N, C-alpha and C positions, 0 to 999 in steps of 0.2 A: 682138889682146890689149888688154884695157882695164885701166888702173891707177886705184886709188882710194886716197886717204890718209885715215886715221881718226885723229883727235887729240882727246883729252879737253880740251886747253887752247885749242882753236880753231886756225884756220889750215888745217885739212884740209877734205876734201870732206864728211866727216860727223864727228859727235862720239860716235857709238856704232857698235859693230860690227853690231848688228841693223839699224839704219837703212841701212847700206851693203848688207847682204845683201838686205834688202827692196826696194832700189832696182833690183836686177838683174831685167830682164824675164824672164818665164817663156819657156822654149824657146831662150834664148840659147845659141848653139853654141860661141862662142869662150871662151878662157880669161880669167878676171877675177882680177887680183892685188890683194889688200887689204894695203896697207902700214899696219900698226898701230903708232902711236907709243907710246912708253913711258907707262905709267900703269896705274891700276886701273880696270877696266871692270866695274862692278857691274850685271850684267844677266843675266836668264835667257834664254840665247841659243839660237835655233833656226836652224841652218845647213842649210837645206833646198833650196839651189840647187846644181847640179853644177858641175864644172870651175872650182874656186876654188883660189887659193893665198893662205894667210894667213901673212904674214911679220911677226914681231915686231921692231920697231926699238927696241932697248933692252929694259928689263924690262917686259914686257907681262903683265898678270894678268887673266884672265877669271874672274870669281868671282861666286858667289851662295851663299845659305845656307838653302835649303829642305832638309827632311829627312822621312823616312818617316812619323814620328809626328805631323807637323804637320797640323792640320786643313785640309782643302781647302775649296773654295767651298761645298760642301754639307755641311760638317761632318765628313765621313769623313776618315780619315788619308790623306795624299797617296800613301803607298806608295813602294816603291823607285823605280819609274819616274818618279813625279811629283817625286822629290827632285832630279832631275838639274839641274846648273847649266848645262851646255851639251849640246845635242843636235845630232848630225851625221847627216843622212839623205840628203844629196846625194852622188852618186858622183863619183869622180875629184877628191878634195880632198887638199891637202897643207898641213900646218901646220909652221912653223919658228919656234923661239925664243919659245914661248908657254907661260905657266903656266896650266893649267886647275885650278880650285880650288873646293872646297866647304868653307865655313867654319862649318858648322852646329854642329860640336862632336864630342865623342868618342862611341864606339859605345854606351857604357852610358847616355848621356843622350839621344841622338837616334836610335839605331839606324842604319839605312841612310841615307847621304847621298852621293849620286853626284857626282863632279866632272865626268865626261864619259860620255855615251852615244853609241855609234856603231852605226848600222844602215845600212850602205852598203858598196859595193864600191870597191876601189882608193882607200883612204884611208891616207895616210902621215903620220907624225909624225917630225920630226928635231929633236933638241936641245930637246925639250919636257919639261915637268914636270907631274905629276898629283898633286895634294895633297888628301887627305881621310882618313877613318878606315875605317869599314865600307863596302865596296862602292865603292871609288874609281873604278874603270874598268870600265864596263858595255859589253860588246861584243856587242850584239844579244840580244834576248829569245829564250828557247827557241822552237824551231820550232812546237811544238804550241800555244803561246800567241799567236802572231802570225805572219802570213805574212811571211817574210823570206828573203833569199837567202844568209844566213850569209856575208856578204861578206868580202873579203880586206883585212886591216889590217896595216900595217907600222910598227914603232917602232924607231928607231935613235938611240943616244946619248941616251936619255930617262931620266928619273928618276920612279919611281912609288912613292908612299908610302901605306901603309894598314895595316889589321890583319886584319879578318875578311873572307874571300872577296873580296879587293880587286882581283883581276883575274878577271872572270867573264863568262859569256855563251856564245853559240853561234857566234861568228865563227871564221874561220880567221885566226890572228894570229901574226906572226913578230916576236920581240923580239931585236934584235941589239945587243950591247954596251950594255945598259941597266943601271941600278942600281935594284935592288928593295929598298926599305927597309920592314921590318916594325916597326910601332910597339910599344912596350912597354906592355902593359896591366897589368902587375904580377900576372898570374895564372899558374896552372899551365899552362894552354894560352893562348898569346898570339896565336893566330890561324892562318889558312890563307891562303897566298898566292894560290892559284887555286881557282876553282870552275867548271870547264868544263861547258857544256851542249851539247856537240858533237852535231849531228844524226846520225842513224843512217847517212845516205847520204854523209857527209863522212869522208874518210880522215884528215884532220888537223884538230886543234883549235888548241891553243896550243903554240908552239915557242919556247924560250928558248935563244939561242945566244951564248955568251961573255958572259953576264951576271954581275953581282955581286949576291949576296944578303946584305944587311947588317942589323944590328939591335943594340940594346943590351938586348934582352930576354934572359931567362934561357936558359941552355944547354938545348937540346933542346925548346924550348917552342913552336915554330912548325912547321907542316906545309907541305910543298910544295904540297899541294892536296887537295881532296876533290871527289867527283863530284856536281855539281848535277843532272845527268841521267845516264841509264844508259849512254850511249855516250861519256862524257867521254874526251877524248884530250889529254894534256899530256906534253911531254918537255922535259928540260933537257939541253943539249949543251955540254960544255966550259965549264961555269959554275963560279964560285967561290962556295962556300956557307959562310956564317958558322956559328959554334957554336950559334946559336939554332935551327938546323934539326934537327928530330927525327931520331933514329937510324932510326926506322921509315920516315921520309920522307913517307908518305902516310896519309890517314885515309879510312876506308870510308864515313863518314856513314851507317852502319847499312844499307848497301845490299849485298845479295848479288850484285848485278850486277858488282861489282869482280872476281869470279872468272871472268866470262864475256864481258862486253862493254866494260868500261872498259879503256882502254889508257894506262897511266902508265909512263914510262921515263926513263932517264938514260944518259948516256955521257960519260966524261971529266970527271966531277965532281972538284973539288979543294977544299981548305980544310978547316977543322975540322968542318964539317957534312957532309962527304962520307963516308958509311959504306956503301959498296956491299954489304958482307956482312951488314948489319943491316937492310936494307930489308924491307918486308912482302913476303910470298911471292907476292902477285898483281901486283907491279910487275916491271918488266924492266930489266936492264942490257943496253943495245943494243950490238950488235957487227956488224962486217962489212957485209954487203949490207943489213941492216936500216936502217943510217944513210942509205942513198941516198934513202929516202923523205922525209927531213927536210932536204934541201938547200933553199936559198931557191927555186931554180927548180922543184923538185919540189912544194914546198908550194903555190906559186902557179900551178901548171899550165903552167910554162914562160914565163909572161908577167910580166916584171918591169920593163919600161920605164917604167911609171907611177910607180915609186918615185923615180927620179932627177929 
């Protein structure tokens, strides 16, 4: 196991996270631990090496400010993917005590501005924060747009803030005891928490377990999700839902597939936004044996040692 210290103020092995990642030789088999000292690291970060641990020592903020409408090198808009502050494409990575941020601005001004993009397997986050507005957390491009493995991602005791489709993508992701904060846009509809693009061959998309959904947005103005692709799969289990959650719960995004291939469900919802009897007819209230499909072990195919 190799250890590196990253410090903005000097005294470490590197002054930037990217320099530390770039220094790791290709094909290195062992685990590398990056100890990141407190500070704001303004860098468009590409974590493309596997077998890493990123540990924040104090308040560590990885931040950048690109956005979808920003002109790229050839003058065309950067697009959603180009807006990402941090990209993780290496397998077997764990991040602890880190803030991932995009500071470009609000949805109306800049459109999509992603704080973190992940397209990798066995990537875990503990006590991390993700801050942006539209499209905060991008968990792998849809399968038809890019060859990907729709990897397994895990989030525990994390905080995720955004407004429009701010947890989205094709990965299989499990969120345990996280706080999900919807920003107040001051509109009739203040956003959608999820926009899954689950591949047809995957049984599970996004699972939220014992999470808290909070906001100061108007009552009933935020949807639990809408389907980015036709096989979107998202469930909320034993979660607390604030009053901002719409009684209908889910939005169909004008897709007839919600009646046939989309799988949206809940079980054990509590709080002022929990209205099991008011949900749209194509969503499900999960019971009994149906819940066995959404245990941590079942979601990740019985392989969970990479989380700890």
